[in-house]
C-alpha positions in Angstrom: 39.6 -9.7 -52.9 37.2 -6.8 -53.1 38.3 -3.7 -54.9 37.3 -0.2 -53.6 38.1 1.3 -57.0 34.5 1.1 -58.2 33.0 2.6 -55.1 29.5 2.7 -56.6 29.5 -0.9 -57.7 30.3 -4.0 -55.7 33.4 -5.4 -57.3 35.1 -8.8 -56.8 38.6 -9.2 -58.3 40.4 -12.6 -58.5 43.8 -13.1 -59.8 45.6 -16.3 -61.0 49.3 -16.4 -61.6 51.6 -13.4 -61.2 49.4 -10.3 -61.6 51.0 -7.0 -60.5 48.8 -4.8 -58.3 49.0 -1.9 -60.8 47.3 -4.2 -63.5 44.5 -4.9 -61.1 43.9 -1.2 -60.7 44.3 -0.7 -64.4 41.6 -3.3 -65.2 39.3 -1.9 -62.6 39.6 1.6 -64.0 38.9 0.4 -67.5 35.8 -1.4 -66.3 34.7 1.7 -64.4 35.0 3.9 -67.5 32.6 1.7 -69.3 30.1 1.2 -66.4 29.8 5.0 -65.9 27.7 4.9 -69.1 25.6 1.7 -68.2 22.0 2.1 -69.2 20.8 0.8 -65.8 22.1 0.2 -62.3 25.1 -2.1 -62.0 24.5 -4.6 -59.3 27.6 -6.7 -59.5 31.0 -6.7 -61.1 33.5 -9.6 -61.1 36.9 -9.3 -62.7 39.3 -12.3 -63.2 42.8 -11.7 -64.3 45.2 -14.5 -65.1 48.7 -14.6 -66.5 50.5 -17.9 -67.3 54.1 -17.0 -68.0 55.0 -20.7 -68.1 53.0 -21.3 -71.2 54.6 -20.9 -74.6 53.6 -18.5 -75.9 52.6 -16.6 -72.7 48.9 -15.8 -72.5 47.1 -13.3 -70.3 43.3 -13.6 -69.9 40.7 -11.3 -68.5 37.1 -12.2 -67.8 34.5 -9.7 -66.6 31.0 -10.6 -65.5 28.6 -7.7 -64.9 25.0 -7.7 -63.7 23.3 -4.6 -65.3 20.0 -4.5 -63.4 19.4 -8.2 -64.0 21.0 -8.4 -67.5 24.1 -10.6 -67.3 27.1 -9.3 -69.4 30.1 -11.6 -69.8 33.3 -10.7 -71.6 36.5 -12.6 -72.0 39.7 -11.5 -73.7 43.1 -13.1 -74.2 46.3 -11.5 -75.4 50.1 -11.9 -75.0 50.1 -9.3 -72.2 47.6 -8.4 -69.5 47.6 -4.8 -70.6 46.6 -5.8 -74.1 44.0 -8.3 -72.8 42.5 -5.6 -70.5 42.3 -3.1 -73.4 40.6 -5.7 -75.6 38.2 -6.5 -72.8 37.2 -2.9 -72.4 36.3 -2.6 -76.1 34.2 -5.7 -75.9 32.6 -4.7 -72.6 31.6 -1.3 -74.0 29.9 -3.0 -77.0 28.0 -5.5 -74.9 26.9 -2.9 -72.3 25.5 -0.8 -75.2 23.6 -3.8 -76.4 21.9 -4.1 -73.0 20.6 -0.6 -73.6 19.0 -1.6 -76.8 17.1 -4.6 -75.3 
């Protein structure tokens, strides 16, 4: 599924398990906020959201792969809820994108 939320960046979104549509949009917005400040053109964005409610304890995972002008940035975050995992992912993505700028 391709998301139009990041119109300036090609975005691929995949979901596994029960992931509400509003959380897909939430994750895309969080990624967009970070990538507005990318130090170089963003060539590709992949977001994977998964939520396994059958597991004890329940775990939500978010993985984001970004190509910032040839520099690959990969972030993974897990938390009890998807919202928490997305928020954690955003903090990690921001730090890693800033490191691309320093290279």
